[in-house]
C-alpha positions in Angstrom: 0.0 0.0 0.0 1.4 3.4 -1.0 1.1 6.7 0.9 -1.2 8.0 -1.9 -3.6 5.1 -1.4 -3.9 6.0 2.3 -4.8 9.7 1.8 -8.5 9.0 2.8 -7.2 8.0 6.2 -5.2 11.2 6.4 -8.3 13.2 5.5 -10.3 11.4 8.2 -7.6 12.0 10.7 -7.5 15.8 9.9 -11.2 16.0 10.5 -11.2 14.0 13.7 -8.2 15.8 15.1 -9.2 19.5 14.2 -13.0 19.8 13.6 -14.3 19.4 17.1 -11.8 21.8 18.6 -12.2 24.3 15.8 -16.0 24.4 16.1 -15.9 24.9 19.9 -13.2 27.6 19.7 -15.0 29.4 17.0 -18.2 29.4 18.9 -16.2 30.8 21.9 -15.0 33.7 19.8 -11.5 32.6 19.3 -10.0 33.8 16.0 -6.8 33.8 14.0 -3.8 31.5 14.5 -5.1 30.4 17.9 -7.9 28.5 16.3 -5.5 26.1 14.5 -3.0 26.0 17.4 -5.5 25.1 20.1 -7.9 22.8 18.0 -6.2 19.5 18.7 -5.7 20.1 22.5 -9.4 21.0 22.8 -10.4 18.1 20.7 -8.4 15.8 22.9 -10.0 17.2 26.0 -13.5 16.4 24.5 -12.5 12.9 23.4 -10.6 11.9 26.5 -13.0 13.5 29.0 -15.9 12.0 27.1 -14.3 8.6 27.3 -14.3 8.9 31.1 -17.9 10.3 31.3 -19.2 7.6 28.8 -17.5 4.9 30.9 -19.5 5.8 34.0 -22.7 6.5 32.1 -22.4 3.2 30.1 -22.5 5.1 26.8 -20.5 3.6 23.9 -17.5 5.7 22.8 -17.7 6.1 19.1 -17.7 9.0 16.4 -21.5 9.6 16.8 -21.4 9.9 20.7 -18.3 12.1 20.6 -20.0 14.3 17.9 -23.1 14.4 20.1 -21.0 15.5 23.1 -19.3 18.2 21.0 -22.7 19.6 20.0 -23.8 19.6 23.6 -20.8 21.6 24.6 -21.2 23.9 21.5 -24.8 24.7 22.6 -23.5 25.5 26.2 -20.9 27.9 24.8 -23.3 29.7 22.6 -25.9 30.0 25.5 -23.2 31.4 27.8 -22.1 34.0 25.3 -25.8 35.0 24.7 -26.3 35.4 28.5 -23.2 37.4 28.9 -24.1 39.7 25.9 -27.6 40.3 27.4 -26.0 41.3 30.7 -23.9 43.9 28.9 -20.6 42.2 29.3 -18.1 44.1 27.1 -16.2 41.0 26.1 -18.4 38.0 25.7 -15.8 36.0 23.7 -12.4 34.5 24.3 -9.4 36.6 23.1 -5.9 36.3 24.6 -4.8 39.6 23.0 -2.3 40.6 20.4 1.3 39.2 20.6 2.8 42.6 19.8 2.4 46.1 21.0 2.8 47.1 17.4 0.9 45.3 14.7 2.7 44.3 11.4 1.1 45.2 8.1 -0.9 42.3 6.9 0.6 42.4 3.4 0.5 39.4 1.1 4.2 38.9 1.7 4.0 38.9 5.4 1.0 36.5 5.2 3.0 34.2 2.9 5.9 34.3 5.3 3.6 33.3 8.2 2.2 30.5 6.2 5.7 29.3 5.2 6.7 29.3 8.9 4.2 26.4 9.4 4.3 24.8 5.9 8.1 24.4 5.7 8.6 22.5 9.0 5.4 20.5 8.3 6.9 19.4 5.0 10.3 18.7 6.5 9.0 16.7 9.5 6.4 15.0 7.5 8.9 13.9 4.8 11.3 12.6 7.5 8.5 10.6 9.2 7.3 9.2 5.9 10.8 8.2 4.9 11.5 6.7 8.3 8.3 4.7 8.4 9.0 3.5 4.9 5.4 2.5 4.2 2.1 3.5 5.7 1.6 0.0 7.1 5.0 -0.3 8.8 5.2 -0.3 12.6 7.7 0.1 15.3 9.4 -3.0 16.3 9.6 -2.0 20.0 8.4 -3.2 23.3 5.7 -0.5 23.9 4.1 -0.9 20.5 2.5 -4.2 21.6 0.3 -2.1 23.9 -0.2 1.0 21.8 -1.5 -0.7 18.7 -3.6 -3.1 20.7 -5.0 -0.2 22.7 -6.3 1.5 19.6 -7.9 -1.7 18.4 -9.4 -2.4 21.9 -11.1 1.1 22.1 -12.6 0.6 18.6 -13.9 -2.9 19.5 -15.2 -2.3 22.9 -16.2 1.3 22.3 -14.6 2.1 25.7 -12.0 4.9 26.1 -12.0 5.4 29.9 -8.6 6.5 31.1 -9.4 5.1 34.5 -9.8 1.5 33.3 -7.8 1.3 30.0 -5.0 -0.3 31.9 -3.5 -3.3 30.1 -6.6 -4.1 28.1 -8.1 -7.0 30.1 -10.7 -7.2 32.8 -8.1 -8.5 35.3 -5.4 -5.8 34.5 -7.7 -2.8 33.9 -6.4 0.4 35.6 -5.3 3.8 35.0 -3.7 4.7 31.6 -4.0 8.0 29.7 -6.3 7.4 26.7 -6.1 10.8 25.0 -4.0 9.8 22.0 -5.5 6.3 21.7 -9.0 7.7 21.8 -8.4 10.1 18.9 -6.7 7.4 16.8 -9.5 4.9 17.6 -12.0 7.5 16.3 -10.1 7.8 13.1 -10.1 4.0 12.8 -13.8 3.7 13.6 -14.6 6.5 11.1 -13.1 4.6 8.1 -9.4 4.4 8.8 -7.8 1.7 6.6 -5.7 -0.2 9.1 -4.5 0.3 12.6 -0.9 0.8 11.5 -1.9 3.3 8.9 -4.0 5.3 11.3 -1.2 5.4 13.9 1.4 6.5 11.3 -0.7 9.2 9.9 -1.7 10.3 13.5 2.0 10.5 14.3 2.7 12.7 11.3 -0.1 15.0 12.1 1.2 15.4 15.7 4.8 15.9 14.7 4.4 17.9 11.5 1.5 20.1 12.3 0.6 20.2 16.0 4.3 20.7 17.1 5.3 23.6 14.7 2.0 25.4 15.3 2.3 25.2 19.1 6.1 26.1 19.0 5.3 29.2 17.0 2.5 30.1 19.3 4.8 29.9 22.3 7.3 32.0 20.5 4.7 34.7 19.8 3.9 34.9 23.5 7.6 35.6 24.4 8.9 37.7 21.4 5.9 38.7 19.3 4.7 38.0 15.8 7.5 39.4 13.6 7.1 37.4 10.4 10.8 36.8 9.7 11.4 35.7 13.3 8.5 33.3 13.1 9.7 31.9 9.8 13.1 31.3 11.3 11.7 29.7 14.5 9.3 27.6 12.4 12.0 26.2 10.2 14.4 25.6 13.1 11.6 23.7 15.0 12.2 20.9 12.5 16.0 20.9 13.1 16.2 19.5 16.6 17.3 15.8 16.8 15.7 15.1 20.1 12.2 16.2 19.2 9.9 15.4 17.6 11.8 12.5 16.0 13.3 10.9 19.1 10.0 9.9 20.7 9.0 8.0 17.5 12.5 6.5 17.0 12.8 5.3 20.5 10.4 3.4 22.8 8.1 3.7 21.1 6.6 6.6 23.2 3.5 7.5 21.2 1.6 9.2 24.1 4.7 11.2 25.2 5.2 12.2 21.6 1.6 13.4 21.2 1.6 15.2 24.6 4.8 17.1 23.9 3.6 18.3 20.6 0.6 20.0 22.4 2.7 21.2 25.4 4.1 24.4 23.7 0.6 25.7 22.9 -0.8 25.0 26.5 2.4 26.4 28.0 1.9 29.6 25.9 -1.6 29.9 27.4 -0.2 29.5 30.9 2.3 32.2 30.2 -0.4 34.5 28.9 -2.7 33.6 31.8 -0.2 34.8 34.5 0.1 38.2 32.7 3.9 38.2 33.0 4.3 39.7 29.5 2.0 42.6 30.1 4.0 44.3 32.9 0.7 44.5 34.8 -0.6 42.6 37.8 -3.6 41.1 36.2 -4.5 37.6 35.1 -5.7 37.0 31.6 -9.2 35.5 32.1 -9.6 34.3 28.5 -6.3 32.5 28.7 -7.3 30.9 32.0 -10.5 29.6 30.4 -8.6 28.2 27.4 -6.3 26.6 29.9 -9.2 24.8 31.4 -10.2 23.7 27.9 -6.8 22.4 27.0 -5.1 21.0 30.1 -7.3 18.0 30.5 -6.5 16.9 26.9 -2.8 17.4 27.7 -2.9 15.5 31.0 -5.1 12.7 29.7 -2.6 12.2 26.8 0.3 11.9 29.2 0.4 13.1 32.8 4.2 13.8 32.6 3.5 16.6 30.1 1.2 18.1 32.6 3.9 18.0 35.3 6.3 19.6 32.8 3.7 22.4 32.2 3.7 23.1 35.9 7.5 23.1 36.1 8.0 25.4 33.1 5.2 27.8 34.2 6.8 28.2 37.6 9.2 31.1 36.6 6.3 33.1 35.2 4.2 32.5 38.4 7.2 33.5 40.6 7.7 36.6 38.4 4.2 37.7 39.0 4.6 37.2 42.7 7.8 39.3 42.7 5.8 41.9 40.8 3.2 42.0 43.5 5.8 42.1 46.2 7.5 45.2 44.6 4.3 47.0 44.1 3.4 46.3 47.8 6.7 47.7 48.8 6.0 50.9 46.8 2.5 51.2 48.3 0.8 50.5 45.0 -0.9 47.4 46.2 -3.2 46.8 49.1 -2.4 44.3 51.8 -5.4 42.3 50.9 -4.5 42.1 47.3 -0.9 41.1 48.1 -2.1 38.4 50.4 -4.3 36.9 47.6 -1.4 37.0 45.2 0.9 35.3 47.8 -1.7 32.7 48.6 -2.2 32.0 44.9 1.5 31.5 44.4 1.8 29.2 47.5 -1.1 27.2 46.3 0.4 26.8 42.9 3.8 25.6 44.2 2.3 23.3 46.8 0.0 21.9 44.3 2.9 21.4 41.8 4.8 19.6 44.5 1.8 17.3 45.3 1.4 16.5 41.6 5.1 16.0 41.2 5.1 13.4 44.1 1.8 11.7 43.2 2.6 11.2 39.5 5.8 9.3 40.1 5.8 5.6 39.3 7.3 3.1 41.8 11.1 3.4 42.2 11.4 -0.1 40.5 9.9 1.4 37.3 12.3 4.4 37.3 15.4 2.4 36.8 17.1 4.0 33.8 20.7 4.7 34.7 22.8 7.7 34.1 25.4 7.5 31.3 27.6 10.5 31.1 29.5 13.2 33.0 28.2 16.6 34.2 30.3 18.4 31.6 29.0 16.3 28.8 25.4 16.8 29.9 25.8 20.6 30.1 27.5 20.7 26.7 24.6 18.6 25.2 22.1 21.0 26.6 23.8 24.1 25.2 24.5 22.7 21.8 21.1 20.9 21.4 22.8 17.6 21.0 21.3 15.4 23.8 21.8 11.6 24.0 25.2 11.9 22.2 23.9 13.3 18.9 25.9 15.6 16.6 26.1 19.3 17.6 23.3 21.3 15.8 25.7 24.2 14.9 23.2 26.7 13.4 20.8 26.1 16.4 23.8 26.4 18.8 24.9 29.8 17.4 21.3 31.2 17.6 21.1 29.8 21.2 24.3 31.7 22.2 22.9 34.9 20.7 19.6 34.3 22.5 21.4 33.9 25.8 23.2 37.2 25.1 19.9 39.0 24.5 18.5 37.5 27.7 21.6 38.8 29.6 21.1 42.3 28.0 17.4 42.4 28.8 17.3 40.2 31.9 14.5 42.0 33.5 12.2 41.2 30.5 13.3 37.7 29.7 14.7 36.1 32.9 11.7 33.8 33.2 12.3 32.5 29.7 15.9 31.7 30.8 14.3 30.1 33.9 12.4 27.6 31.7 15.5 26.8 29.8 17.5 26.2 33.0 14.8 24.0 34.6 14.8 21.7 31.5 18.7 21.7 31.4 19.1 20.9 35.1 16.6 18.0 34.9 18.6 16.6 31.9 21.8 17.1 33.8 20.4 15.2 36.9 18.9 12.3 34.9 21.8 11.8 32.5 24.8 12.4 34.8 24.0 12.1 38.5 24.2 8.8 40.3 21.0 6.9 41.2 19.5 7.8 44.5 16.6 9.2 46.4 17.2 12.8 45.1 17.6 11.7 41.5 14.4 9.7 41.8 12.6 12.6 43.4 13.5 15.0 40.6 13.2 12.7 37.6 10.9 9.8 38.7 7.8 11.3 36.9 9.6 10.5 33.7 10.9 7.0 34.8 14.4 8.6 35.1 14.6 8.1 31.4 17.1 10.5 29.8 15.4 10.2 26.4 12.2 11.7 27.8 14.1 14.7 29.2 16.0 15.1 25.9 12.7 15.4 24.1 11.6 18.4 26.3 14.8 20.4 25.6 13.7 21.8 22.2 10.5 23.1 23.7 12.4 25.5 26.0 15.4 26.0 23.6 13.4 27.3 20.6 12.3 30.5 22.4 15.9 31.2 23.3 16.9 30.5 19.6 14.1 32.8 18.4 15.4 35.6 20.6 18.9 35.3 19.1 17.4 35.0 15.6 15.3 38.1 16.2 18.2 40.2 17.5 20.4 39.2 14.5 17.7 40.1 12.0 17.2 43.4 13.6 20.8 44.3 13.4 21.7 43.0 9.9 19.2 45.3 8.2 20.8 48.6 9.2 24.3 47.2 8.7 23.5 46.3 5.2 21.9 49.7 4.6 25.0 51.5 5.8 27.2 49.3 3.7 25.2 49.9 0.5 25.2 53.7 1.0 28.8 54.1 2.1 30.4 56.5 -0.5 33.9 56.1 1.0 34.2 52.6 -0.7 35.9 52.6 -4.0 33.6 52.3 -7.0 35.9 49.6 -8.4 35.8 47.5 -5.2 35.6 43.8 -5.9 32.5 43.8 -3.7 30.8 46.5 -6.0 28.5 43.9 -7.8 27.3 42.7 -4.4 26.6 46.3 -3.3 24.6 46.9 -6.5 22.5 43.8 -5.8 22.0 44.7 -2.3 20.9 48.2 -3.3 18.3 46.7 -5.6 17.0 44.6 -2.7 16.7 47.5 -0.2 13.0 48.1 -0.9 10.5 46.7 1.7 9.5 43.9 -0.5 13.0 43.1 -1.8 14.7 43.1 1.6 12.0 41.0 3.3 11.9 38.5 0.5 15.8 38.2 0.6 15.8 37.8 4.3 13.1 35.1 4.1 15.2 33.2 1.5 18.3 33.4 3.7 16.3 32.1 6.7 15.0 29.2 4.7 18.4 28.4 3.5 19.8 28.4 7.1 16.8 26.2 8.2 17.4 23.7 5.5 21.2 23.8 6.4 20.2 22.9 10.0 18.8 19.6 8.5 22.4 18.4 8.2 24.4 15.8 10.1 22.6 16.3 13.5 19.5 14.5 12.2 21.2 11.8 10.1 21.6 9.3 12.9 18.0 9.9 14.3 16.7 9.4 10.7 18.6 6.1 10.4 17.4 5.0 13.9 13.8 5.8 12.8 14.2 3.7 9.6 15.7 0.8 11.5 13.0 0.8 14.2 10.3 0.7 11.7 11.8 -2.1 9.6 10.3 -5.5 9.8 12.9 -8.2 8.8 13.2 -11.9 8.9 15.1 -11.6 12.2 13.3 -8.7 13.8 13.2 -8.8 17.6 9.5 -8.3 18.0 7.7 -9.5 14.8 9.4 -11.1 11.8 8.1 -11.0 8.2 6.9 -14.6 8.6 5.0 -13.9 11.8 3.5 -10.7 10.3 2.3 -12.6 7.3 0.6 -15.3 9.4 -1.0 -12.7 11.7 -2.6 -10.9 8.8 -4.2 -14.2 7.7 -5.7 -15.0 11.1 -9.0 -13.2 10.4 -9.8 -15.9 7.8 -8.6 -18.8 10.0 -9.9 -18.0 13.5 -13.6 -17.3 14.4 -14.2 -13.8 15.7 -15.6 -15.3 18.9 -12.5 -17.3 19.8 -9.3 -16.3 21.7 -5.7 -17.0 20.7 -3.1 -18.1 23.3 0.5 -17.1 22.7 3.6 -15.8 24.5 3.3 -12.0 24.4 7.0 -11.6 24.6 7.5 -13.3 21.2 5.2 -10.8 19.5 2.2 -13.1 19.4 0.0 -10.5 21.2 0.3 -8.3 18.1 -2.2 -10.6 16.4 -5.0 -8.6 18.0 -3.9 -5.3 16.3 -3.3 -6.9 12.9 -6.2 -9.3 12.7 -8.9 -8.1 15.1 -8.8 -11.6 16.8 -8.6 -11.5 20.5 -5.5 -12.8 22.3 -5.1 -13.9 25.9 -2.6 -11.3 26.8 -2.9 -8.1 24.8 0.2 -6.5 26.5 3.6 -8.0 27.5 2.9 -6.6 31.1 -0.1 -6.6 33.3 -1.9 -8.8 35.9 -3.2 -12.2 34.8 -6.2 -14.0 36.2 -5.7 -17.6 37.3 -7.3 -18.9 34.1 -5.2 -16.8 31.9 -2.0 -17.9 33.7 -3.2 -21.5 33.3 -3.6 -21.2 29.6 -0.2 -19.3 29.1 1.6 -22.0 31.1 -0.3 -25.2 30.3 -2.4 -24.8 27.0 -0.4 -27.5 25.3 -1.2 -30.0 28.1 -4.9 -30.1 27.2 -4.8 -33.8 26.3 -3.6 -35.0 29.7 -4.1 -32.1 32.2 -7.8 -32.2 33.3 -7.8 -28.6 34.5 -7.0 -27.2 31.0 -9.9 -28.1 28.8 -12.6 -26.5 31.0 -10.8 -23.2 30.8 -10.2 -23.5 27.0 -14.0 -24.1 26.5 -14.9 -21.3 28.8 -12.8 -18.8 27.1 -13.0 -20.4 23.6 -9.2 -20.4 23.7 -9.0 -23.1 21.0 -6.0 -21.5 19.1 -2.4 -20.9 19.8 0.4 -19.1 18.0 3.9 -20.4 18.2 6.6 -17.9 17.4 9.5 -20.0 18.6 11.5 -19.1 21.7 13.0 -15.8 20.7 11.5 -13.3 23.2 11.6 -9.5 23.0 12.1 -9.2 26.8 13.1 -12.4 28.5 11.8 -12.6 32.1 11.6 -15.0 35.0 8.1 -16.3 34.4 8.3 -19.3 32.0 5.1 -19.1 29.9 5.5 -22.7 28.8 2.0 -23.1 27.4 3.0 -23.0 23.8 6.6 -24.1 23.9 5.9 -27.9 23.3 4.3 -27.0 20.0 7.6 -26.3 18.3 8.6 -30.0 18.1 5.2 -31.4 17.6 5.4 -33.2 20.9 2.2 -31.8 22.3 -0.7 -34.3 21.9 -4.3 -33.2 21.1 -3.4 -30.2 18.9 -3.1 -29.8 15.1 -1.1 -27.5 12.9 -3.5 -25.2 11.0 -1.1 -22.8 9.3 2.7 -22.4 9.0 4.6 -19.4 7.5 8.2 -20.2 8.0 8.8 -20.7 11.7 5.5 -19.0 12.6 2.8 -21.5 13.2 -0.9 -21.5 14.2 -2.3 -24.5 16.1 -5.8 -25.6 17.1 -6.6 -27.9 20.0 -8.4 -31.1 19.2 -8.4 -32.6 22.7 -11.3 -30.4 24.0 -14.1 -31.3 21.6 
């Protein structure tokens, strides 16, 4: 299947991802770039929250019920706006204000530049993803993908997307697991998506190539403003970091982290705007607060660690507002009562953040990733945007240095931006270079003490610093060029005279802007050099299914795609999940005894996984086989993705045909499907 043949799935995904959020935001009065930026987080809030509500109300989760919920919320929004308007409220719609004190002329050229700031990174990231995936049906040959692909199928089959019970996809192992991303992808699949893998791949491309650049640019506007050339540079460079968005797809595979981190810049921008830190005033932005309420649930229900990161990165802005209230109180410009309220709000924020930080951590045993480098190496990787030992991103590094210089020059204005950068850098330093212990676990346990997850967050806080440097350089190059062109002291026969003449012709508003845009695009494309080569290769390797793949081989994949014609839909397949046999559910729609490698097992499930092949002589096996209709077993030999202590011997005797009472139904190479005959 080619990418062209899967364009219908892409079209469905765009509608599912954007339309609910766009309609609700439009009804609330949101306009401009904010509409596109906030659409996916709002859609995720509706779908993920709806999954929980529907779970308690016993309402099926499907496109029609989610559409109905969207319409209900839409009616509520319209009704609230009508009530506010009748009561004479001056602003009955949501508007977070202009990003600049001065507005830039909305010329065709500036509009084109703004569009290019989104389209160029979208094309770059999309092309890299598609090249890395290889085909729209490919999938990541990694541990976590067993769960993620099966979870999308599970939501579509059961029409249940409850974060509180999604767990490990069985009744015995049900528990808390964020369903935001899986719920959206399941809606795409239920709406006509061509295959689970096609849906997941196109969903990943939408998150990485559209949601990430849009959110990143939105964050930049909340810090610097909406200068078109600066946005173009920031947009292009958002596709030049090796650690995000590519790393979360090349490693893991960490689909929920990937989706949540693409949404985090937009939600962080709202948090910054809500504090009022940019305005210089001591006033909260109510519209931004309301939009935070509409987007934070979607972020948290996609992955809670992104919500914790939001709290951490917003802390400098909250602290800055408190310092502002303290200074105004000292000058007598703020009443004691008002100051106490600001102080209490700050205290509640930091105490709440601490509580979430502690509560969101997994057990220490799950946060076991070790450090791997020195402090000096970690600091160098943060500064050069080369985490996890990747190649230095020289162009991004130079703009980062320039940005840090700007912050130093205008520290009172941008110190909180530096604060976000330092927080992310210190966390990466601790997780990658400090020895394991209680402090390291306290600081990094939310992210399983995994350096890859911290590396993925660095571009989020580095890009604003890069944009500051880029903006400063652009502002100074123009007058320098003008002086050089008009300098009459230079000899007319100077070897640089042709360049001066060309520069003089480009001095007009349109010519200079166009030239600068071309130069920025060239620099952005140059940033796609060596730093991304290794990540691209890793992505390609991860998504390649071979005859010796560690999770699913080509033979095993071929057999699993034939299961729908061999196994009745009412039956269950037994197999060792560590050999990739559990992927049969995602690829065929036929239920498996263990949809995930991890998870609690019931006594009957354990019995089948350990003794299925003993049906002919073990009297306790057949009753369970009949009860669960577990008449089938997949034998993928003994090569396990993650060898563990528990034996899982239930299908191992099948390899040498020594198990009585079973028959071989289908074989593709070493991959074989058996059916029990001893339990008729």
